[in-house]
C-alpha positions in Angstrom: 114.0 63.6 -123.1 114.5 64.1 -126.9 112.8 66.6 -129.1 112.0 66.0 -132.8 110.7 68.6 -135.3 108.3 68.0 -138.1 106.9 70.5 -140.5 103.2 70.5 -141.5 102.0 70.6 -145.1 99.3 73.0 -146.4 96.8 70.2 -145.5 98.0 70.0 -141.9 99.9 66.7 -142.5 103.2 66.0 -140.8 105.6 63.0 -141.0 106.2 61.4 -137.7 110.0 61.0 -137.2 111.3 57.5 -137.3 112.6 57.7 -133.7 109.1 58.6 -132.5 107.5 55.8 -134.5 109.9 53.3 -133.0 109.4 54.7 -129.5 105.6 54.3 -129.6 105.6 51.1 -131.6 103.9 52.6 -134.7 104.0 50.4 -137.7 103.3 51.3 -141.4 99.5 51.7 -141.9 99.0 52.0 -138.1 96.7 54.3 -136.3 97.6 57.1 -133.9 95.6 59.0 -131.4 96.2 62.6 -130.3 95.3 62.9 -126.6 94.9 66.4 -125.2 95.4 67.0 -121.4 93.8 69.7 -119.3 97.2 71.5 -119.0 97.4 71.9 -122.8 99.8 69.1 -123.6 99.2 66.6 -126.5 100.2 63.0 -126.3 100.7 60.8 -129.4 99.6 57.2 -128.8 99.9 54.3 -131.2 96.8 52.1 -131.3 97.8 48.5 -130.7 96.5 45.8 -133.1 96.5 43.2 -130.4 96.4 42.8 -126.7 99.9 41.3 -126.5 101.3 44.5 -124.9 99.0 43.8 -121.8 100.5 40.4 -121.1 101.8 40.3 -117.5 100.3 43.6 -116.6 98.1 42.0 -113.8 100.6 39.4 -112.7 100.9 35.7 -113.5 97.8 33.8 -114.6 96.3 31.4 -112.1 96.7 27.7 -112.8 93.9 26.2 -114.9 91.0 24.7 -112.9 89.1 21.6 -113.7 85.5 22.8 -114.1 84.0 19.5 -112.7 86.2 19.8 -109.6 85.2 23.5 -109.2 81.5 22.6 -109.3 81.9 19.8 -106.8 83.8 22.1 -104.4 81.1 24.7 -104.7 78.3 22.3 -104.1 80.1 20.8 -101.1 80.7 24.2 -99.6 77.1 25.4 -100.1 75.6 22.2 -98.7 77.9 21.9 -95.7 75.6 22.0 -92.6 78.5 23.3 -90.4 79.1 26.3 -92.7 79.1 29.7 -90.9 80.3 32.0 -93.6 77.7 33.7 -96.0 77.9 32.6 -99.6 79.6 35.1 -101.9 
């Protein structure tokens, strides 16, 4: 864990140290959020300008499905007279 100091101006403004900006991915003109926790800590979070940082978070994407094939499979499943499972 590293600690960085920053002084505040009379207006309450502080410069975020370069190392911190790099660590949270903050770019010039970016927006930050100050998140307070119940135990009195404050977290500094950079607002992302895209959803790219979420890529892969939920695993690999499923293979694309042909819509006509999906409809045909659903119709066949729902009209199967031997079907025993309830339709979801």
